[in-house]
N, C-alpha and C positions, 0 to 999 in steps of 0.2 A: 557491422555484423548483420548480414542479411540471410534469411532462411527461406528456402523454397516452401511454398504453401503445400500443406498435406492434411489429409483427414486421418482420424484414428478410428479403427474398427475393433470392437470388443465382442467376443462370442461366447465367453464362459466366465463363471465366477472364480474368485480367488480362494485358495485353501488357507486354513489357519497357519500361523507362523509364530516363531519366537525369534526376534531379530533386534539388532541395534543399528541405528542409522544416524547420519548427519544430514540435515536439510540445507538448502541453499541459504546463503547469507541474507541478512535483512536489507531489503531494497530501500526503505525509507532512510535508514542510516547511511547506506552507501551513497545515495544521491546527495544527501545533505553534507556528507564529509567532503566531497569534491567541491561543492558550491562554497561552503564556508572556508575550506582550506584555500581556495583560490583568492579570497579577499582578505586572508590573514596576512600578517606581516612576518614572513619567513617561511621556512620549509616544514610542511606537515607530512607525516607518514601514516598511511592507512593500510591495514592488512585484512585478509579474509573478506575482500570486497566481492560483492555479487557481480559476476561478469555476465550481464544479461543485456538485452536490447535497450531497455530504459536507461540503464547505467551508462552504456556506451553512447547513447544520445547525449547524456550530460557531459561526458568527457569530450565528445566531438564539439559540442556547442562552446564549451569553455576554451578549447584550443583555438577556435575561430575568433574568440575574444581576446586572444593574446596570452593565454595562460599556458605555461609549460607544465606538462604532466608526464611523468615517466613511469612506465611499467617495469618494476624491478624484477619481478618473477610472477608466477601465477598468483593472482588475487592480491598482490602487494604493489602499492603505488607510492610515488613521491610527488607531492604537489608543491610547486614553487609559487607561493602566494605573492600577489602583486600589491596587496593592501586595499583598503576600502576606497571606492571611487576611482579605481585605476584600470578597470577593464576597458578595452578599446575596440571599437567597431568601425570598419570602413563603411562609408555611406552606402546604403542599399544592401548591406549584408543580410543574408537569409539564414535564419536559425530554425532548425527542424527539431521538434521535441518528441517525435515518434508518438508513442501511445501514453507518454507519461504526464499525467496531470500534476504530479509533484514537481517535476522539473519545470514545467511551464509556469506554474504559479510562483515558485520560489525564485527562479532566475529572473522572471519579470519584476519581482520585488527588488532584486539587486539592481537591475538595469534601469529601473524607473528613476532612481536617484543618483545614477552614475552620469557624470557630465558627458555631453557630446555623443549621446547614443541615438542613432536613428536606424532601426532594424526592421526587417520583415519577419514576422513570427508565424509559425504554423506547425501543425502536427499531422498525424496520419488521419485516415478517414474517420475513425472513431473519435479521436480527440477533437477534431475540427467541428464535430457536432455538439460538443459540450459547452454549455454557457459559461462565459468568463465575466458575466455582468458584475458580480460582486467584487471581483478582483479589479476590474477596470475602474469601478467607482472608488475603491480604496486608493489605488495608485493615482487617480486623478486628484484626490485630496492632497497628495504630496506634490502635485503639479505636473505629473506626466500626462502626455496626450496620446490618444489612440485613434487611428483612422482606418476605414471610414467612420465618421461619427455615428453614434447610435447603433453600432453593430457590436454584438457581444460574443461572437465566436470567430475562431481562426478561419482563414488567414487575416492578419492585421498588421498595421505598421505602428511601431512604438517609437515615440520621440520622448526622450527623458527630460526632466526638469533641470534647469540651471540653478535654481534656488530652492532646494527641498527643505521644508520645515516639518518638524515632527508633528504627528497627529495623535489623537486619542481614539482608540478603537475598542468597542465593546464586542468581544469575540463570542461567536457561537460555537457550533460543534466542529467546524472545519479547522484542523491543524494546519492545512496548507495555506489558508488565508491568514491565520495568525502568524505563521512563519514568514509569509510574504511581507507583512507589515513590519515584523521585527527586522528583516533583512533590509527593507527600504529605509527603516529608521537608522540603521548603522551609519549611513552617509548623509543624514539629514542634520540640520542645525537644531539644537535644543533636545528636548526629551520626547521620545515616542512612548506613549503609555497604552498598554493593552490590559483591559479589564476582562478577565476570563470568567464569563458567566456560567459556562459549562466546561467541564474538564475535557481536554483533548490531548492528543499525542504531544509529548514534550521533548522530542529528540533535538529540535533546533535549539531550544534554550539550554539543554544539557551540554551541547557542544560550546555554545557561547559562554556558558558559566565558567569555563576555564580561563576566560579573560575577565577578571573580577571587576575591573573599573568600567566595563562596558554595560553590564546588566545588573539589575537589582530585582529580586523577586520577593514580594510580600504576600504572606498567606493570612488574609483576614477573612471576612465573610466571603469575598471572592478572591481568587488569586490575581495579583496585580504584577505585571511585568513592566519594568521601565528600561528602555534602551537609551543610553547616553550617546548621542551622535558624535561623529568625527573623532572617535577614539580608536586606537589601533587594536585589532584582534590578535591574540597570541597564537602562534602555530601550535599544533597538537599532534599526539600520537593516538591512534584509535584502532583497536582490534574489533572487528564487527562480528557480533554473534549471529547464530542462525535466525531465520525469519519465523516468528511465531505464527504468521499467517500461512506460510508454506507448511509448517508443522501441523496445522489444524486439519489438513486433508488426510494425513496419515494417522492422526489421532482418531478422526471419524471412522476411517477404514478399520482400525483395530477394535474400536468399541462395537461396531455393527457386525463384524464378520461372524459367520455361522461356525461355531466351535470356539474353543479356547485359544486366544491369541495374546501375545505379549510383545510390547515394543518399547525400546528405550531410544529417545531422540536426544542426542548429545549437543551441549553448548547452544542453547536456544535463548534468545532475548526474552526476558521476563519483566520488561518494563511494565509497571502497574497500569499504564494507560493502554496496554496492548493485550491484556490477558483476560478480557471479558468472556471470550469464548470458553476458556478453560474453567473459569469461575462458575459460569452458567451450567456447564455440563456436570461439574462436581456437585453443585447444589441439587441436581436432579438424579444423582446416583452413579455417575460415571467414576470409574476407578482410575483416577489421575493423580499423580504425585510429582512434586518438584523436589529435586535433589541437587546437592553440590551448588547451592545458590551463592553467588558472589557478586561483588560490585566493582566496576572499573570505569573510570571516566564518566561518572554519574549515571551509568547504565547498569541494570541488574540482568544477570544471565545465569543459566543453570541447565540441568538435565530434566527431561520430562519422561516419566514412566507411565505407560498406559496398559491396561488389561481389558479384555472383552468385558462388556458391562451390560446390565439390563437397566435402562434408565426410564424415568417417569416422563410424561408429557411436560414440555418446558413452558414456563411462564416467564417471558423476558420483558421486563419493564423498559421504558425508554432510556433509563440510565445505562443500560448495557450497550446502547448503540455506539457511543463514542469509543468504547473500549473493545469493540469487536466489529467495526464497520465492514471490514473485508470478508468476514467469516459468515455473513448471513446466508449466502447461497448454500454453503455446506451445512449450516444449521437447519435450513429448510429440508435438506436431504435427510439429515438425521431424524428430524421430526416426522418425515414421511414414513420412516420405518420404526417409529415408536408408537405403540398402540395408545390411542387417545388424541385429544385435541391440544395442540401446542399453540400458544399465542405469542406474537412478537409485536411490541408496541413501539411507537416513535421512530419508525423506519422509513418515512416518506422520502427521505433523501436518496434512498437506494435507486429511485427512478432516474437519478441524474448521474449514474456511474458510467462505465464503459458501455453498458447497455442499461435498459430498464430492468434491473435485476429481479424485481418483484414479478413483473410480467413474464420474463423469460423463464424463471424457475417455475412459475405456475404452469407454463406450457409443458415443461419437462415432467412435472409431477402428474399432470393430466395423462401424459403418455403412458405412465406406469400404473394408472388407475387410482391416483390419490387426489382427493378433493381438497381445494384450498379456497379461501375467500379473503377479499380485501375490503377494509372499511377505513377510509381516509388514510391515515398513516400507520395502520396496523394490519397484520396478516394472521390468519388462522390456518393451520395445516391439520387435516383430519387423518392422522396416521393409522397404519395397519400393521399388525404383527406379522401377518402372512400376506404375501402378494402373489397373485396368479401371474406367472411369467409368460405363459403360452400366448403366441401370436402378438406379442408386444415388442416394441423397439423404441429406443431413445434416439431421436434425431435432433441434432443441434446444428442450425444453419450458421452461416458466416456472421458472427456477431462482433468479432474483435474483442471478446471479453474472456480473459484467461480464467477468472473465477467460475464462470458458468461452465466452461469446458472441463475444468478440474472437478467440479461438483458432479457433473454428469458421469464422468469417469468412475468416481467412487460409487455412485448409485448402481452403475452397471456391474462393476466388479463384485459388489456385495450381493445383489439380487440375482445375477446371472442373466438379466435381461440384455439382449443384444443392443449395441449402440453404434451409431455412426456420428462422429463429432467432426464437423468440417472446420477447416482453417485452424487446426490444433496448434500450429506454430505460434499462435498468439500467446500460448502458455510460456514461451521462452522470454517474454518481456519481464517475468518475475521469477520463474522457477525453471531454469534450463535443465536441472537434474531430475525433474518430476518423473519422467518416464523411466529413466535409469533406476531410480529408487523403487518404483513400482515393480520393475522387472526383478530386482533383487529380493523383493518380498514374495515373488511368485506370480505376479500379475501377468496375464497373457493378452496380447493385443497385436494388431497389424497396422502398419503405416501404409497408407495409400496416397501416392502422389499423382 
């Protein structure tokens, strides 16, 4: 799935609306379902899959590794699992991860303990810049090797270990590293133990939990995950809900719009590790409610109802970071249009995303006349109720960062400040329906190729 590069131009604000929408499916769950389904023992069925660049990169990589994956109909797939330790790679095989850090880290976790793997691994320009040092160090503990030595970004050569032994890992905020260790532990001898010192996304363990003899989770002072290696994973059926991160941008638009607006977003994932954005906004006055909340395959989902709101300046402690990692660019945008000083703590890791999201959002806020400051791993945004729009323009260069592009779009549509956002096709890595939904809400824009 290749998309021609294009820029997005916006020249007017959006009018109030009362609408109901469905957002793109959850990317984290979509990628994980293919990876785990491929090493399960039997046939897994996944529906409402996000059909985006990152997910297609996952499917392509798994097919190169010998996995049969069949598209039954739109967004529905059958995965013919080969079992743990059974993926196969011809010597010198080149795996391309596109823009997806999730795919890169999790598939490397699987391959590191799969016998006879020697592959070249790389991503796009943006992913190749991101440090994989922590991942490489962890997989090296299992016995995998990476070349050239002492290099921590793609492209790299991965050579798997022939005698993987389970490790003990004290996990931080990264769900991707935690997941990589769990997946590497599945084909290792003995027990792999993860001590979760800080709560992070739990989609990987939620899928694995359907194979009861493989995983044990203890909730004491810290959450402890034990993976029992060399045991078969059971196949599964999974219907993937809408992505709460994609929904956050339309939530922000509805809250900030001038005039009374109402929006219902149907069937969104409401996993407790993913809804920090909504909790933070509700705490500061946003009119957000969850309805029709249900649970299926260990995942919670439901509808989100949002109304135009007047919110107070936000005070986000570091505890919010792991539950709203992807939403901080749009949170900065909301803070910019909220009168007063909003403070966001514990967010230093934002500098290591697809772009330096702190630095790039500061540039955008400066373009619209909003002051912000950075102190170690915290940011302050000095928001204004009214912004002078004359002679201002939001310009976003080629960053390869979908969240920055989407946040700039929302700022432009709410304020009426003109915008030129380059390489907007990067949004299709996670939200291919973003522009279509904006158009249905009344947003006006031009595509420039």
